[in-house]
N, C-alpha and C positions, 0 to 999 in steps of 0.2 A: 394242095387240099383234102384232106380227108370226109370226104362230107359224110360218109357211115359213121365217122365216132360223131361228129356234129351233131346229127339228127339224134341218136342215142342218147350223147350229153342231153340234149335238149329236151327228150324226152323223160328221162331224170327228174331236170329241173322242175317240168310242166307238174309232172306227179308230184314232186314237192310243193308247190305251189299253189296245186287243188286240194291238196290234204290241210294243208296248212292254214289256208282259208275257206273250207269247209262247199268247195263248188261240185264236189264230185256229182256226176250225171245231169249236173248244166252245160248247155249248148253254149260254148265261150266263140264259136266262129266269127260271126259278126265284130262279138271286141275283137278279137285278132285280127280282122280286116283294120278296122277303125285302127289301134294301134299300128298296125307296119303303114298307114295312111302318115298319121302323125310321125312316127318315126323318119319319113322319109319327107316330110316338111320339116322337119328338127334339122337332119341334112343337109336338106337343100338353103335350110337357114345360115345352116355354119359354112357353106361353100359363098353364101353373097351372091351367087351366079345370076340372081335373077334382078339384084338389088340396083337398080342401072341410077339410080337418082342418090347414090353412096358410094363415096370415092374410099370406104374402107376395103379393105382386100381380106380375104378369106380368110378364117380363123385358123389355126395352128393343127398343121396335120394330125395328131395324136387328136384332137378334139374331132376333128372331120372323121377320122379311124373309128372311135368310139360309137357317134352317130350310125357308121356304116354296120360296127356289129352290134347296133340296138337293132336297127332293121333285122339284120339277116337273123336274129333269134327269133324274130315272130315269123319272118321265111318260114324259116326251120318247125318252128311250132304249126305253123299251118298245113306244111308237107306233113308232117305224124300225121296231124285230124285226116287229111285225105287218104291217109293211107301211100304217100309218096315212098318209094323203096329208091335210094343210090343208089342201090347194088344192081337195080335193073336198066340205069342209064349211064353212058358214058360221056366222059369230059369230050371228048369231040363233038357229041351229038350237042350237049347242054354248050359249048362254044357257038356251034353253029347258030341253034336258036336264039343265043344272046345277041349276034351281029343281025340279024333279021327287025331287032327295036336299036339295030345302031342309028344315034342322032347326028345332027349337024353339031348342035350346040349342047350345053351340058341344061341348057333349059329345057330343050327340046327334050331332051334324055329323060328327065325328074316328071316332064308332061306324060311321057311316053307310060312311066311306072306307075304314074298314077292313072291313068287309063286302065291298064291293066289290071291294076286291083279292084276296078270300078269293076270290070266284066269280070272279075272271081264270082264279086260281091253279088253282082245280078243274075250271074249267072248258077249259082251254088244251091243246092235243095238246102243247105245244112238248119 
């Protein structure tokens, strides 16, 4: 995965959206945090990992992947917004940090991601 290319492409998309919607100069950080949380919820909903009351299995792989990608768009936007430079991080370091959040179940993993989003939102001064 070429994070530098992904972040660069996201910057172009974000710039176009901001220009098309007349959002220049507006602080969109908290909108992006909420959008990411919504996308995480949509991803969880498609996996149905928490729906113990329902016997229906997860959505098709393509649907789940689309929700994942939607969330990654907002992660990239947030990263660009805080000046994250993917060139300054090695994939091994990112993988190591990801292992810190390894959870025993998919439900626990979604809860960890929500908590991380809340922590970013609460600790940020944007």
